C-alpha positions as CSV (number, residue, x, y, z in Angstrom):
1,X,1.3,42.7,19.4
2,X,-0.2,43.1,15.9
3,X,-3.2,41.0,15.1
4,X,-2.5,38.4,12.4
5,X,-5.0,38.0,9.6
6,X,-6.1,34.6,8.8
7,X,-6.6,33.9,5.2
8,X,-9.0,31.0,5.9
9,X,-11.6,31.8,8.6
10,X,-12.4,28.1,9.2
11,X,-9.7,25.5,9.5
12,X,-9.9,22.4,7.3
13,X,-8.8,19.0,8.7
14,X,-5.7,17.6,7.0
15,X,-7.5,14.3,6.2
16,X,-10.0,16.3,4.1
17,X,-7.2,18.0,2.2
18,X,-5.4,14.7,1.6
19,X,-8.6,13.0,0.4
20,X,-9.3,15.9,-2.0
21,X,-5.8,15.7,-3.4
22,X,-6.0,12.0,-3.9
23,X,-9.4,12.2,-5.5
24,X,-8.1,14.8,-7.9
25,X,-5.3,12.5,-8.8
26,X,-7.8,9.7,-9.4
27,X,-6.7,7.6,-6.4
28,X,-8.9,6.7,-3.5
29,X,-8.3,4.2,-0.7
30,X,-10.4,1.6,-2.6
31,X,-8.4,2.3,-5.8
32,X,-5.2,2.0,-3.8
33,X,-6.2,-1.4,-2.4
34,X,-7.3,-2.7,-5.7
35,X,-4.1,-1.7,-7.4
36,X,-1.8,-3.1,-4.7
37,X,-3.8,-6.3,-4.4
38,X,-3.9,-6.9,-8.2
39,X,-0.1,-6.3,-8.3
40,X,0.4,-8.8,-5.5
41,X,-1.7,-11.4,-7.3
42,X,0.3,-10.9,-10.5
43,X,3.8,-11.2,-8.8
44,X,3.3,-13.9,-6.2
45,X,4.7,-17.2,-7.4
46,X,2.2,-20.0,-8.1
47,X,3.6,-22.2,-5.2
48,X,2.6,-19.4,-2.7
49,X,-0.8,-18.4,-4.2
50,X,-2.8,-20.8,-2.1
51,X,-0.8,-20.2,1.0
52,X,-0.8,-16.4,1.1
53,X,-3.7,-13.9,1.2
54,X,-3.5,-10.1,0.9
55,X,-5.2,-8.5,3.9
56,X,-4.6,-4.8,4.0
57,X,-2.8,-1.8,2.5
58,X,-2.5,1.5,4.2
59,X,0.1,4.3,4.2
60,X,2.7,2.2,2.3
61,X,2.2,-0.8,4.6
62,X,1.0,-4.0,3.0
63,X,-0.1,-6.9,5.2
64,X,-0.2,-10.5,3.9
65,X,-1.6,-13.5,5.8
66,X,0.4,-16.7,5.5
67,X,-0.8,-20.2,6.3
68,X,2.3,-21.6,8.0
69,X,5.1,-20.4,10.3
70,X,7.9,-21.8,8.2
71,X,6.6,-20.1,5.1
72,X,6.1,-16.9,7.0
73,X,9.8,-17.0,8.1
74,X,11.0,-17.7,4.6
75,X,9.0,-14.8,3.2
76,X,9.9,-12.4,6.0
77,X,13.7,-13.2,6.1
78,X,14.6,-14.0,2.5
79,X,11.9,-12.7,0.2
80,X,10.5,-9.5,1.7
81,X,12.7,-7.0,0.0
82,X,12.3,-8.9,-3.3
83,X,8.5,-8.7,-3.1
84,X,8.6,-5.0,-2.2
85,X,10.7,-4.3,-5.3
86,X,8.5,-6.4,-7.5
87,X,5.3,-4.9,-6.2
88,X,6.5,-1.3,-6.8
89,X,7.7,-2.2,-10.3
90,X,4.3,-3.8,-11.1
91,X,2.4,-0.8,-9.7
92,X,4.4,1.6,-11.7
93,X,4.1,-0.5,-14.8
94,X,0.3,-0.9,-14.6
95,X,-0.4,2.7,-13.4
96,X,1.1,6.1,-14.1
97,X,0.8,6.9,-10.4
98,X,4.2,7.7,-9.0
99,X,2.8,8.5,-5.5
100,X,1.5,5.0,-4.8
101,X,4.1,2.6,-3.5
102,X,4.7,-0.1,-0.9
103,X,7.2,0.7,1.8
104,X,6.9,-2.4,3.8
105,X,5.3,-5.8,3.7
106,X,4.3,-7.5,6.9
107,X,3.7,-11.2,6.9
108,X,1.3,-12.5,9.6
109,X,0.3,-16.1,10.4
110,X,-3.4,-16.9,10.4
């Protein structure tokens, strides 16, 4: 069996490659969080502002803490897809980054 030549003598972890690509694009995890959290704050209706709090964003999954179970059910069942659409529109409007988007919002009770 013929020996295969490796072009790269040392393997580079995929997370290093992804981090390098994102930093070259001007996006880091901190930047992603800020962009998504700012977009959330601008689209959430005033009646929900004091009852919802953005907790986390990672890999397209956005987690929001909600004060009450009835509100959580309303947001989860009736408003989730609306908020995903609005968030992605707001992100694209405020940034030229086409690779940053929210796939799913999870509402959790506190």
